[in-house]
Backbone as numpy.savetxt, mean C-alpha at the origin, in Angstrom:
# Nx Ny Nz CAx CAy CAz Cx Cy Cz
59.88 26.69 6.68 58.72 25.99 6.60 58.50 25.05 6.47
57.95 24.72 7.94 57.77 24.17 8.69 56.57 24.00 8.75
55.80 25.20 8.93 54.45 27.14 9.27 53.31 26.34 7.93
54.41 26.19 6.49 54.21 26.30 6.06 53.06 24.92 5.81
53.65 23.75 5.67 53.18 22.33 5.21 52.11 22.54 6.46
52.60 22.99 7.75 51.16 22.36 8.36 50.02 22.78 7.95
50.03 23.68 7.34 49.23 25.08 6.85 48.64 24.40 5.34
49.19 23.42 5.08 48.85 22.98 3.58 48.10 21.55 4.08
48.92 21.10 5.11 47.96 19.87 5.72 47.29 20.06 5.70
46.67 21.13 6.80 45.45 21.48 6.90 44.32 21.40 6.76
44.43 22.21 5.40 43.77 23.06 4.37 43.35 21.63 2.83
44.68 20.53 3.26 44.28 19.42 2.57 43.31 18.65 3.82
43.53 17.86 5.03 41.85 17.46 5.68 41.59 18.50 5.87
41.51 19.35 5.40 40.38 19.86 5.53 38.55 19.73 3.80
39.74 19.62 2.97 38.97 19.63 1.04 38.55 18.21 1.46
39.22 16.51 2.95 39.59 15.24 2.52 37.40 15.26 3.77
37.66 15.64 4.21 36.36 15.67 5.98 35.58 16.25 4.47
35.23 17.39 4.18 33.94 18.22 3.09 34.37 17.28 2.03
35.13 16.57 1.05 34.66 15.28 0.37 33.52 13.71 1.32
34.57 13.37 1.37 34.02 12.61 2.90 31.56 13.46 3.28
32.14 14.55 3.81 30.91 14.48 4.37 29.79 13.97 2.56
30.24 15.57 1.56 29.50 15.27 0.85 28.54 13.71 0.41
30.48 12.72 -0.33 29.90 11.69 -0.13 28.86 10.50 1.23
29.48 11.56 2.23 28.15 10.47 2.24 26.92 10.97 2.88
26.55 12.51 2.74 25.74 12.80 2.57 24.41 12.14 0.95
25.63 12.23 0.14 24.78 11.51 -1.17 24.38 9.43 -1.53
25.02 9.41 0.18 25.32 7.45 0.04 23.69 7.95 0.99
23.56 8.37 1.82 21.99 8.40 2.70 20.84 9.03 1.86
21.10 9.52 1.00 19.87 10.45 0.48 19.70 9.13 -0.82
20.06 7.96 -1.04 20.29 7.41 -1.77 19.40 6.07 -0.79
19.77 6.35 0.25 19.97 4.92 0.83 17.70 4.92 1.15
17.79 6.33 1.75 16.52 7.15 2.10 15.21 6.39 0.73
16.28 6.87 0.21 14.73 6.88 -1.31 14.38 5.63 -2.11
15.69 4.42 -1.49 15.39 3.02 -1.85 14.07 2.70 -1.07
14.72 2.61 0.92 13.99 2.66 2.22 12.11 3.48 0.97
12.19 4.25 0.62 11.27 5.12 0.43 10.05 4.72 -0.34
10.69 4.34 -2.14 10.09 2.81 -2.85 9.92 1.52 -1.78
10.32 1.53 -1.48 10.63 0.11 -0.38 8.91 0.00 0.06
8.69 0.92 1.13 8.50 1.13 1.48 6.47 1.02 0.54
6.67 2.04 -0.44 5.96 2.43 -1.38 5.10 1.14 -2.07
6.09 -0.16 -2.28 5.73 -1.42 -3.43 4.89 -2.00 -2.02
5.17 -1.81 -0.92 4.78 -2.51 -0.53 3.24 -2.43 0.55
2.87 -1.20 0.22 1.24 -0.54 0.37 0.69 -0.82 -0.60
1.20 -0.53 -1.80 0.84 -1.26 -2.61 0.71 -2.76 -2.71
1.74 -3.45 -2.71 1.07 -4.46 -2.07 -0.14 -5.41 -0.63
-0.16 -4.20 0.47 -0.80 -4.59 0.79 -2.15 -3.61 0.49
-2.36 -3.07 -0.56 -3.71 -2.38 -0.62 -4.65 -3.64 -1.97
-3.44 -3.45 -2.34 -3.96 -5.21 -3.61 -4.03 -6.12 -3.26
-3.99 -6.43 -2.05 -3.93 -7.63 -1.28 -5.65 -8.15 -1.35
-5.71 -6.86 -0.24 -7.27 -6.93 0.11 -7.94 -6.76 -0.51
-7.65 -6.18 -2.17 -8.79 -5.90 -2.84 -8.95 -6.58 -3.18
-8.17 -7.68 -3.78 -7.76 -9.36 -4.41 -8.53 -9.76 -3.60
-8.36 -9.94 -2.24 -9.14 -10.86 -0.96 -10.68 -10.26 -1.21
-11.18 -9.40 -1.51 -12.92 -8.58 -2.00 -13.34 -9.28 -2.26
-12.08 -9.09 -3.86 -12.49 -8.71 -5.37 -13.07 -10.72 -5.27
-12.10 -11.64 -4.62 -12.74 -13.13 -4.42 -14.03 -13.19 -4.13
-14.26 -12.20 -3.35 -15.50 -13.28 -2.27 -16.39 -13.05 -2.89
-16.60 -11.58 -3.38 -17.65 -11.85 -5.35 -17.44 -12.16 -5.70
-16.79 -12.67 -6.42 -17.03 -12.92 -7.23 -17.13 -15.17 -7.19
-16.94 -15.26 -6.53 -17.68 -16.69 -5.79 -19.55 -16.55 -5.12
-19.31 -16.02 -4.92 -20.77 -15.26 -4.42 -21.89 -15.43 -6.19
-20.59 -14.19 -7.14 -21.30 -14.79 -8.45 -21.62 -15.82 -8.90
-20.92 -16.78 -8.37 -20.39 -17.78 -9.86 -21.04 -19.04 -9.17
-20.79 -19.31 -8.00 -22.14 -19.85 -6.73 -23.67 -20.51 -7.14
-24.98 -21.42 -6.50 -26.53 -21.77 -6.59 -26.85 -19.60 -5.94
-27.99 -19.46 -5.75 -28.58 -18.84 -4.78 -28.90 -19.65 -3.71
-29.06 -18.97 -3.03 -28.90 -19.11 -1.30 -28.15 -18.91 -0.53
-26.82 -18.13 -1.56 -25.34 -19.12 -0.59 -24.90 -17.76 -0.18
-25.01 -18.49 1.21 -24.03 -17.20 2.44 -22.96 -16.78 3.45
-22.49 -16.45 3.25 -20.64 -16.28 3.73 -21.04 -15.03 4.36
-19.64 -15.17 6.03 -19.95 -13.70 6.56 -17.93 -14.30 6.30
-17.58 -12.71 6.60 -15.56 -12.09 6.13 -15.79 -10.91 6.60
-14.75 -10.86 7.90 -14.76 -10.13 7.80 -13.05 -8.49 7.39
-13.24 -8.03 6.86 -12.65 -7.01 6.79 -11.29 -6.51 8.02
-10.50 -6.02 8.14 -9.99 -5.09 9.58 -9.39 -3.65 9.21
-9.75 -3.34 10.75 -10.06 -1.94 10.49 -8.90 -0.41 9.57
-7.43 -1.61 9.71 -6.09 -1.23 9.41 -5.59 -1.67 8.79
-4.12 -2.34 7.52 -4.18 -2.94 7.03 -2.68 -2.49 7.51
-1.83 -3.20 8.77 -0.69 -3.08 9.49 -0.43 -1.89 9.84
-1.44 -1.65 9.94 -1.45 -0.26 10.88 -1.91 1.36 10.03
-1.96 0.31 8.82 -2.42 1.67 7.85 -3.44 1.57 7.13
-4.33 2.63 7.18 -5.50 3.63 7.30 -5.98 2.63 6.41
-7.42 2.92 5.75 -8.17 2.35 4.08 -9.07 2.28 4.31
-9.73 3.68 2.47 -10.64 2.93 2.40 -11.24 2.48 1.56
-12.43 1.12 1.86 -12.75 0.51 1.32 -14.50 0.81 0.75
-14.90 0.85 -0.89 -16.39 0.98 -1.05 -16.07 0.14 -2.74
-17.71 0.72 -2.70 -17.64 -0.56 -4.48 -18.34 0.92 -4.88
-18.42 0.86 -6.55 -19.63 1.98 -6.88 -19.86 0.83 -8.16
-20.99 0.76 -8.52 -20.88 0.35 -9.78 -20.03 -1.67 -10.31
-19.33 -1.28 -10.70 -18.85 -2.98 -10.93 -17.40 -2.40 -10.72
-16.74 -1.89 -9.98 -15.78 -1.43 -9.47 -15.82 -1.32 -7.39
-14.23 -2.13 -7.79 -14.28 -2.82 -5.98 -12.91 -1.73 -6.44
-13.39 -0.45 -4.81 -11.71 0.66 -4.88 -11.14 0.61 -2.96
-10.31 -0.01 -3.64 -9.24 0.19 -2.18 -8.02 0.97 -1.75
-8.74 2.03 -1.22 -7.15 3.14 -1.47 -6.75 3.36 0.58
-5.78 3.82 0.43 -4.76 4.04 1.25 -4.86 4.86 0.37
-3.64 5.26 1.73 -2.28 6.96 1.43 -1.98 7.10 0.59
-0.71 5.56 0.06 0.24 6.19 -0.74 -0.64 5.24 -2.03
-2.16 5.19 -2.53 -1.70 3.92 -3.88 -3.87 4.37 -3.49
-4.50 3.68 -4.92 -5.22 3.43 -5.10 -5.91 2.07 -5.80
-6.32 1.63 -5.45 -6.18 -0.25 -6.31 -7.87 -0.26 -6.69
-8.26 -0.36 -8.16 -9.85 -0.90 -8.52 -9.26 -1.76 -8.47
-10.35 -2.61 -8.12 -10.43 -4.39 -9.47 -12.52 -4.14 -10.21
-12.87 -4.98 -10.94 -13.89 -5.05 -11.78 -14.60 -6.14 -10.38
-15.49 -5.66 -10.04 -16.27 -7.00 -10.00 -17.82 -7.11 -10.24
-18.44 -8.34 -10.89 -20.05 -7.19 -10.62 -21.44 -7.17 -10.85
-21.92 -6.45 -10.55 -22.72 -5.72 -9.50 -23.81 -6.69 -8.66
-23.78 -5.69 -7.59 -23.68 -5.51 -6.20 -24.68 -4.73 -5.26
-25.56 -5.52 -4.63 -26.89 -4.45 -4.18 -26.11 -4.18 -2.98
-26.24 -3.48 -2.04 -25.17 -2.78 -1.02 -24.19 -2.64 -1.11
-23.24 -1.81 0.65 -21.67 -1.42 -0.46 -21.27 -2.86 0.99
-19.85 -1.91 1.56 -18.43 -3.30 1.89 -18.57 -2.59 3.16
-17.83 -2.97 4.04 -16.74 -1.70 5.62 -16.00 -2.61 6.18
-15.67 -1.86 6.75 -14.31 -2.92 7.60 -14.69 -3.79 8.73
-14.76 -4.67 9.03 -15.02 -5.27 9.56 -16.18 -6.73 9.49
-16.75 -7.26 9.86 -18.16 -8.05 9.50 -18.82 -7.90 8.36
-18.79 -8.41 7.29 -19.44 -7.59 6.39 -20.44 -9.61 5.82
-21.32 -9.60 5.65 -22.00 -10.73 5.04 -22.35 -10.35 3.69
-22.34 -11.87 2.82 -22.38 -11.19 1.69 -23.06 -12.23 1.32
-24.58 -12.05 0.01 -25.10 -13.23 -0.17 -26.62 -13.25 -1.49
-26.40 -14.57 -1.56 -26.82 -14.37 -3.73 -28.05 -14.63 -2.91
-29.13 -14.20 -3.92 -30.76 -14.55 -3.62 -31.53 -13.98 -4.92
-32.09 -15.11 -5.78 -32.23 -14.85 -7.57 -31.63 -13.63 -8.75
-30.08 -14.61 -7.94 -29.30 -13.86 -9.11 -28.49 -13.13 -8.46
-28.86 -11.99 -7.46 -28.10 -10.73 -6.62 -28.12 -11.13 -5.77
-26.48 -10.69 -6.61 -25.48 -10.54 -4.89 -25.82 -9.27 -3.99
-26.19 -9.28 -2.71 -26.57 -8.68 -1.86 -24.80 -8.49 -0.87
-24.47 -7.51 -0.14 -23.56 -7.03 0.52 -23.89 -6.34 1.82
-24.27 -6.54 2.92 -24.63 -6.51 4.13 -25.66 -6.37 3.65
């Protein structure tokens, strides 16, 4: 009888360990997914912030009178994340590895680049770089 109880205890122990491993894996998967979602939201917010910064610069130049000139610098990366920024027609686009942000802007002559940018307004036209 003693041997039967030991065998049953061993089986119950293995079932318990199996259940605990399954629970641990499920918990790990849920936590990993939440961390990934948070990082994606962070990337979106950082890209949105960069797009808004440039949009504000362009809208400011559009509102002021002729002769306006200003320098501003865009970083090479956004908190270590690579990005691309471009102006096409009346749209400013910031692309990060996880998202693409598009902002409306007035017509601008020229293009934007990482690093130093010079924006000015002459004869009602906004020039960039």
